[in-house]
C-alpha positions as CSV (number, residue, x, y, z in Angstrom):
1,M,-131.1,-8.2,58.4
2,E,-133.6,-10.8,57.0
3,T,-134.6,-13.8,59.0
4,F,-132.9,-16.3,56.6
5,E,-129.6,-14.4,56.8
6,L,-129.9,-14.3,60.6
7,F,-130.4,-18.1,60.6
8,Q,-127.4,-18.6,58.4
9,R,-125.2,-16.5,60.6
10,M,-126.5,-18.2,63.8
11,S,-125.8,-21.6,62.3
12,A,-122.3,-20.5,61.4
13,A,-121.7,-19.4,65.1
14,L,-123.0,-22.7,66.3
15,A,-120.7,-24.6,63.9
16,I,-117.7,-22.6,65.2
17,G,-118.6,-23.4,68.8
18,L,-119.1,-27.0,68.0
19,L,-115.8,-27.3,66.2
20,I,-113.8,-25.7,69.0
21,G,-115.8,-27.7,71.6
22,L,-115.1,-30.9,69.7
23,E,-111.4,-30.5,70.1
24,R,-111.7,-29.4,73.7
25,G,-113.9,-32.3,74.5
26,W,-111.7,-34.8,72.8
27,A,-108.6,-33.4,74.5
28,E,-110.3,-33.8,78.0
29,R,-112.2,-37.0,77.2
30,E,-110.6,-38.9,80.1
31,D,-111.9,-36.4,82.7
32,Q,-115.1,-37.4,84.6
33,E,-118.4,-35.7,83.8
34,G,-118.7,-32.4,85.6
35,M,-114.9,-32.1,86.1
36,R,-114.3,-29.8,83.1
37,S,-114.8,-26.0,83.1
38,A,-115.8,-26.0,79.4
39,G,-116.3,-28.9,77.1
40,F,-118.1,-29.8,73.9
41,R,-121.6,-28.3,74.8
42,T,-120.2,-25.3,76.6
43,H,-118.3,-24.1,73.6
44,A,-121.2,-24.7,71.3
45,L,-123.4,-22.6,73.6
46,A,-120.7,-20.0,73.8
47,G,-120.9,-19.6,70.0
48,I,-124.6,-19.2,70.1
49,L,-124.4,-16.8,73.0
50,G,-121.9,-14.6,71.2
51,A,-124.2,-14.6,68.1
52,A,-127.2,-13.7,70.2
53,W,-125.5,-10.8,71.8
54,G,-124.2,-9.8,68.4
55,T,-127.8,-9.7,67.2
56,I,-128.8,-7.5,70.1
57,A,-125.8,-5.2,69.5
58,A,-126.7,-4.8,65.9
59,R,-130.0,-3.0,66.8
60,P,-129.7,0.7,65.9
61,D,-131.9,1.9,68.9
62,I,-129.4,0.9,71.6
63,N,-125.7,1.3,72.3
64,G,-124.9,-2.2,71.2
65,G,-121.1,-2.0,71.3
66,I,-121.1,-1.4,75.1
67,L,-123.7,-4.1,75.7
68,L,-121.7,-6.6,73.7
69,G,-118.5,-5.7,75.5
70,L,-120.2,-6.1,78.9
71,A,-121.6,-9.5,77.9
72,F,-118.2,-10.6,76.8
73,A,-116.6,-9.4,80.0
74,A,-119.3,-11.2,82.1
75,F,-118.8,-14.5,80.1
76,S,-115.1,-14.3,80.3
77,A,-115.2,-13.7,84.1
78,A,-117.4,-16.8,84.6
79,I,-115.1,-19.0,82.5
80,I,-112.1,-17.7,84.4
81,L,-113.7,-18.4,87.7
82,F,-114.6,-22.0,86.8
83,R,-111.2,-22.6,85.3
84,Y,-109.6,-21.2,88.4
85,R,-111.5,-23.7,90.5
86,E,-110.6,-26.5,88.1
87,S,-106.9,-25.6,88.2
88,G,-107.0,-25.5,92.0
89,H,-108.6,-29.0,92.1
90,E,-106.2,-30.5,89.6
91,G,-103.1,-28.6,90.7
92,T,-102.4,-27.5,87.1
93,F,-101.7,-24.3,85.3
94,G,-103.0,-23.2,81.9
95,V,-105.1,-20.6,80.3
96,T,-105.8,-22.2,76.9
97,S,-109.3,-23.4,77.8
98,V,-110.2,-19.9,78.9
99,V,-109.0,-18.3,75.6
100,A,-110.7,-21.0,73.6
101,A,-114.1,-20.3,75.2
102,M,-113.6,-16.6,74.8
103,L,-112.8,-17.1,71.1
104,A,-116.0,-19.2,70.7
105,F,-118.0,-16.3,72.0
106,A,-116.2,-13.6,70.1
107,L,-116.2,-15.5,66.8
108,G,-119.9,-16.2,67.2
109,A,-120.5,-12.4,67.6
110,L,-118.2,-11.8,64.6
111,A,-120.2,-14.2,62.5
112,M,-123.3,-12.3,63.3
113,L,-122.0,-8.8,62.9
114,A,-119.3,-8.9,60.2
115,D,-117.8,-11.4,57.8
116,V,-119.1,-15.0,58.3
117,Q,-116.4,-16.5,56.2
118,L,-113.7,-14.7,58.2
119,A,-115.3,-16.0,61.4
120,I,-115.4,-19.6,60.2
121,A,-111.8,-19.4,59.0
122,A,-110.7,-18.1,62.4
123,G,-112.7,-20.9,64.0
124,V,-110.9,-23.5,61.9
125,A,-107.5,-22.0,62.6
126,T,-108.3,-21.9,66.3
127,T,-109.3,-25.6,66.3
128,A,-106.2,-26.5,64.4
129,L,-103.9,-24.7,66.8
130,L,-105.6,-26.4,69.8
131,A,-105.3,-29.8,68.1
132,L,-101.6,-29.4,67.2
133,K,-100.6,-28.9,70.8
134,R,-98.4,-32.0,71.1
135,A,-96.9,-31.6,67.7
136,M,-96.1,-27.9,68.3
137,H,-94.6,-28.6,71.7
138,D,-92.4,-31.4,70.2
139,W,-91.3,-29.0,67.4
140,L,-90.4,-26.4,70.0
141,Q,-88.2,-28.9,71.8
142,R,-86.3,-29.6,68.6
143,L,-86.1,-26.0,67.5
144,T,-82.6,-24.6,67.7
145,W,-81.6,-21.0,68.4
146,T,-80.0,-20.8,64.9
147,E,-83.3,-21.8,63.3
148,L,-85.4,-19.4,65.4
149,R,-83.0,-16.6,64.6
150,S,-83.2,-17.4,60.9
151,G,-87.0,-17.3,61.0
152,L,-86.8,-13.9,62.7
153,V,-84.4,-12.6,60.1
154,L,-86.7,-13.8,57.3
155,A,-89.7,-12.1,59.1
156,T,-87.7,-8.9,59.5
157,M,-86.6,-8.9,55.8
158,T,-90.2,-9.4,54.7
159,F,-92.3,-7.3,57.0
160,I,-90.0,-4.6,58.3
161,L,-87.3,-3.9,55.7
162,L,-89.2,-4.6,52.5
163,P,-92.0,-2.0,53.0
164,L,-89.5,0.7,53.8
165,L,-87.7,0.4,50.4
166,P,-88.7,2.6,47.4
167,N,-90.5,0.7,44.7
168,R,-89.0,2.6,41.8
169,D,-85.8,2.8,39.7
170,V,-83.3,5.0,41.5
171,A,-81.0,6.8,39.2
172,E,-78.3,7.3,41.9
173,L,-78.1,3.5,42.2
174,G,-77.6,2.9,38.5
175,G,-81.3,2.4,37.8
176,L,-81.7,-0.2,40.5
177,N,-85.1,-0.8,42.1
178,P,-84.4,-1.4,45.8
179,Y,-87.8,-2.9,46.5
180,E,-87.7,-5.4,43.7
181,T,-84.1,-6.4,44.4
182,W,-84.8,-7.0,48.1
183,L,-88.1,-8.8,47.2
184,M,-86.1,-11.3,45.0
185,T,-83.6,-11.8,47.8
186,V,-86.5,-12.6,50.2
187,L,-87.9,-15.0,47.6
188,I,-84.7,-16.9,47.3
189,A,-84.3,-16.9,51.1
190,A,-87.8,-18.3,51.5
191,I,-87.2,-21.1,49.0
192,S,-83.9,-21.9,50.7
193,F,-85.6,-22.0,54.1
194,A,-88.2,-24.4,52.7
195,G,-85.4,-26.7,51.5
196,Y,-83.7,-26.5,54.9
197,V,-87.0,-27.6,56.5
198,A,-87.4,-30.4,54.0
199,V,-84.0,-31.8,54.9
200,K,-84.8,-31.5,58.6
201,V,-88.1,-33.3,58.2
202,A,-86.9,-35.9,55.7
203,G,-83.7,-36.6,57.5
204,S,-80.7,-38.3,56.0
205,T,-82.0,-41.7,57.0
206,Q,-84.7,-41.5,54.4
207,G,-82.1,-42.1,51.7
208,I,-79.8,-40.3,49.3
209,M,-82.5,-39.7,46.7
210,L,-84.9,-37.8,49.0
211,T,-82.0,-36.0,50.7
212,G,-80.6,-34.9,47.4
213,I,-83.9,-33.6,46.1
214,A,-84.7,-31.7,49.3
215,A,-81.2,-30.3,49.8
216,G,-81.1,-29.1,46.2
217,L,-83.5,-26.4,47.3
218,V,-80.9,-25.0,49.5
219,S,-77.7,-25.4,47.5
220,S,-77.1,-28.0,44.8
221,T,-73.4,-27.0,44.9
222,A,-73.1,-27.7,48.6
223,V,-74.8,-31.1,48.2
224,T,-72.5,-32.0,45.3
225,L,-69.4,-31.2,47.4
226,T,-70.7,-33.1,50.4
227,L,-71.6,-36.2,48.4
228,A,-68.3,-36.0,46.4
229,E,-66.4,-36.1,49.7
230,R,-68.4,-39.1,50.8
231,A,-67.8,-40.9,47.5
232,K,-64.1,-40.5,48.0
233,E,-64.4,-42.2,51.4
234,R,-66.8,-44.9,50.1
235,P,-65.8,-45.7,46.5
236,E,-68.2,-48.6,46.3
237,M,-71.1,-46.2,46.7
238,T,-70.0,-43.7,44.1
239,R,-73.0,-44.3,41.9
240,L,-75.4,-43.7,44.7
241,F,-73.7,-40.5,45.8
242,T,-73.6,-39.3,42.2
243,A,-77.3,-40.0,41.8
244,G,-77.9,-37.9,44.9
245,A,-75.9,-35.0,43.5
246,L,-77.6,-35.2,40.1
247,L,-81.0,-35.1,41.8
248,A,-79.9,-32.0,43.7
249,G,-79.1,-30.5,40.3
250,T,-82.6,-31.5,39.0
251,T,-84.1,-29.7,41.9
252,M,-82.0,-26.6,41.1
253,M,-83.3,-26.5,37.5
254,L,-86.9,-26.8,38.7
255,R,-86.3,-24.2,41.4
256,V,-85.0,-21.7,38.7
257,L,-88.1,-22.3,36.7
258,L,-90.3,-21.7,39.7
259,V,-88.6,-18.5,40.6
260,V,-88.9,-17.2,37.0
261,F,-92.6,-18.3,36.8
262,L,-93.4,-16.4,40.1
263,L,-91.8,-13.2,38.9
264,N,-92.2,-13.2,35.1
265,P,-94.6,-15.8,33.7
266,A,-94.0,-14.6,30.1
267,L,-90.3,-15.6,30.5
268,A,-91.1,-18.9,32.3
269,W,-93.2,-20.5,29.5
270,P,-90.4,-20.5,26.9
271,L,-87.9,-21.7,29.5
272,A,-90.2,-24.5,30.7
273,G,-89.4,-26.8,27.9
274,P,-85.5,-26.7,28.1
275,L,-85.4,-26.7,31.9
276,V,-88.0,-29.5,32.4
277,A,-86.3,-31.6,29.6
278,A,-82.9,-31.2,31.3
279,A,-84.4,-32.0,34.7
280,L,-86.2,-35.1,33.4
281,A,-83.1,-36.3,31.6
282,T,-80.9,-35.8,34.7
283,A,-83.5,-37.5,36.9
284,A,-83.7,-40.5,34.6
285,Y,-79.9,-40.8,34.5
286,A,-79.8,-40.5,38.3
287,T,-82.5,-43.2,38.7
288,L,-80.4,-45.5,36.4
289,L,-77.3,-45.0,38.6
290,M,-79.4,-45.6,41.7
291,R,-80.7,-48.9,40.5
292,H,-77.2,-50.1,39.5
293,G,-75.5,-48.7,42.6
294,S,-74.3,-50.7,45.5
295,T,-76.4,-50.2,48.6
296,G,-73.8,-51.3,51.1
297,A,-74.3,-51.4,54.8
298,N,-75.6,-47.8,55.0
299,G,-76.4,-47.2,51.4
300,G,-79.8,-45.8,52.1
301,S,-78.5,-42.8,54.0
302,A,-76.1,-39.9,53.4
303,L,-75.3,-37.5,56.2
304,I,-75.7,-34.1,54.6
305,E,-74.7,-31.1,56.7
306,L,-76.2,-27.8,55.4
307,N,-75.5,-24.4,56.8
308,N,-78.5,-22.4,57.8
309,P,-79.3,-20.2,54.8
310,F,-80.4,-17.2,57.0
311,E,-77.1,-16.1,58.4
312,L,-77.4,-12.3,58.0
313,A,-74.0,-12.0,56.3
314,T,-75.1,-14.6,53.7
315,V,-78.3,-12.7,53.1
316,L,-76.5,-9.4,52.7
317,K,-73.9,-10.9,50.3
318,F,-76.6,-12.4,48.1
319,G,-78.5,-9.1,48.0
320,A,-75.3,-7.2,47.1
321,L,-74.4,-9.7,44.5
322,L,-77.8,-9.5,43.0
323,A,-77.6,-5.6,42.9
324,V,-74.2,-5.7,41.3
325,I,-75.3,-8.2,38.6
326,T,-78.5,-6.2,37.9
327,I,-76.6,-3.0,37.4
328,T,-73.8,-4.7,35.4
329,T,-76.3,-6.4,33.1
330,K,-77.9,-3.0,32.4
331,L,-74.5,-1.5,31.6
332,I,-73.4,-4.5,29.5
333,S,-76.7,-4.7,27.6
334,G,-76.3,-1.0,26.7
335,F,-72.6,-1.2,25.6
336,A,-71.7,-4.8,24.8
337,G,-75.1,-6.2,23.9
338,G,-76.0,-9.9,24.0
339,Q,-72.4,-11.2,23.8
340,G,-71.5,-9.3,27.0
341,L,-74.4,-10.8,28.9
342,I,-73.6,-14.3,27.7
343,G,-70.1,-13.8,29.0
344,L,-71.4,-12.5,32.3
345,A,-73.6,-15.6,32.5
346,V,-70.7,-17.9,32.0
347,I,-68.7,-16.2,34.9
348,S,-71.7,-16.0,37.2
349,G,-72.8,-19.6,36.5
350,I,-69.6,-21.1,37.9
351,G,-70.7,-20.4,41.4
352,D,-74.4,-19.4,41.4
353,V,-77.5,-19.4,39.3
354,D,-79.9,-17.4,41.3
355,A,-78.5,-13.9,41.0
356,M,-78.2,-13.9,37.2
357,T,-81.6,-15.6,36.9
358,L,-83.3,-13.0,39.0
359,A,-81.5,-10.1,37.2
360,M,-82.7,-11.5,33.8
361,T,-86.2,-12.1,35.1
362,R,-86.4,-8.5,36.3
363,Q,-85.1,-7.0,33.0
364,A,-86.6,-9.5,30.4
365,G,-88.9,-7.7,28.0
366,D,-87.6,-4.3,29.2
367,S,-83.9,-3.5,28.9
368,V,-83.1,-7.1,27.8
369,P,-85.0,-8.8,24.9
370,L,-87.0,-11.8,26.0
371,A,-85.1,-14.2,23.6
372,L,-81.8,-13.0,25.0
373,A,-82.9,-13.4,28.6
374,I,-84.0,-17.0,27.8
375,Q,-80.6,-17.7,26.3
376,V,-78.7,-16.1,29.3
377,I,-80.6,-18.2,31.9
378,A,-80.1,-21.3,29.9
379,V,-76.3,-20.6,29.7
380,V,-76.0,-19.9,33.4
381,V,-77.8,-23.1,34.3
382,A,-75.7,-25.1,31.8
383,V,-72.4,-23.6,33.1
384,N,-73.4,-24.3,36.7
385,T,-74.2,-27.9,35.8
386,I,-70.7,-28.3,34.2
387,A,-69.1,-26.5,37.2
388,K,-70.6,-29.0,39.6
389,A,-69.3,-31.9,37.5
390,A,-65.8,-30.3,37.8
391,L,-66.2,-29.8,41.5
392,A,-67.3,-33.5,41.9
393,W,-64.2,-34.6,39.9
394,S,-61.9,-32.5,42.1
395,A,-63.4,-33.5,45.4
396,G,-64.6,-37.0,44.7
397,G,-62.1,-38.4,42.2
398,S,-62.4,-39.4,38.6
399,G,-65.0,-42.1,39.2
400,M,-67.7,-39.6,40.3
401,G,-66.3,-36.9,38.1
402,R,-66.9,-39.0,34.9
403,L,-70.4,-39.9,36.0
404,M,-71.2,-36.3,36.8
405,A,-69.7,-35.1,33.5
406,M,-71.9,-37.7,31.7
407,G,-74.9,-36.3,33.6
408,A,-74.0,-32.8,32.6
409,M,-73.8,-33.7,29.0
410,I,-77.1,-35.5,29.0
411,A,-78.8,-32.6,30.7
412,I,-77.3,-29.9,28.4
413,A,-78.1,-32.0,25.3
414,A,-81.8,-32.5,26.4
415,G,-82.1,-28.8,27.3
416,A,-80.5,-27.7,24.0
417,A,-82.8,-29.9,22.0
418,A,-85.9,-28.6,23.8
419,L,-84.6,-25.0,23.4
420,L,-84.2,-25.5,19.6
421,V,-87.7,-26.9,19.4
422,A,-89.0,-23.9,21.4
423,R,-87.3,-21.5,19.1
424,Q,-88.8,-23.2,16.1
425,V,-92.3,-22.9,17.6
426,M,-91.7,-19.2,18.6
427,A,-90.5,-18.5,15.0
């Protein structure tokens, strides 16, 4: 290794130690000088020490791995001893400072022996975790068992179940690809989880607009039903509640576009015009209603209760629905052609847009022509928009129903116009 490269790697090790030491020193800045087991300078020196032993270990004429291991053990023992004395003096418990110093040494050695960028990235991540102590502890205090369980379900779906599934079309399952079907289920689950977190972070007190946008990531239908019930209780706030429901529908349209783009960009570009046009038109109409709505005493907030999207039964039902629709679309496309798929889109769109969207995204350009897949997704979104207007009319009364119906017509008209333009361009 040339001298210049050694200098670069040593500098990186010093930077890692300084970064970790900066956070440790800041966190213990109230302590008197000499009362800390490891502070700013100690961590910087630990980074250099690790790099120095890494340089020695890299020599081919000695058994460097054993020497580096012994040096790390000796350094760790010294840090543990001083931390033990510090804890006895303060009457506290904690091992974070020991681990931070050990990481400074280890990452310094890593910077010298292996990938410098990986060592620096790990140093930044270490510092971030140390600095976020209070925020993470507060988050753990607010975390519920349901949310923890949901996160574990998502992790199991992604890292345990997904790799076990065959990534090929299985004839015995009607040509279904189990891996891709489950991957799409995981994708929808992850987006729903992001929406759930957004609602938790934003909170209902941030206003109907923000709540509707965030909650639309989870379920625009659930949001519409909730706000329709509130509108029936508070008729003077009907315009505001309608605006929130329309914004949830706007989020749904953009969510559909995002899912299609992630899985099939060739299909996403022709859909971008209609979906974005419909979303913008809906958002504009919602903004108009918001401006002319009555704020009332609590007009800036709407309590939206959303079920956690990661109940195992819900996940399995969605996966089963997606599998059934995927197989059905293949059968219909082979026997009934495009008209059959449009009919299936109408039926599916009454309650859900995701399953049909994912099925079309998977088969577009393969068993389903690209133009037909675009039309089917447009139909399922349009039907779902109309269905939510009908739901709002039923649950919230004719006042909200008429406003939602107007919003649906505006969205469909804007999307249809953009779709016609897109077809002209494609032709």
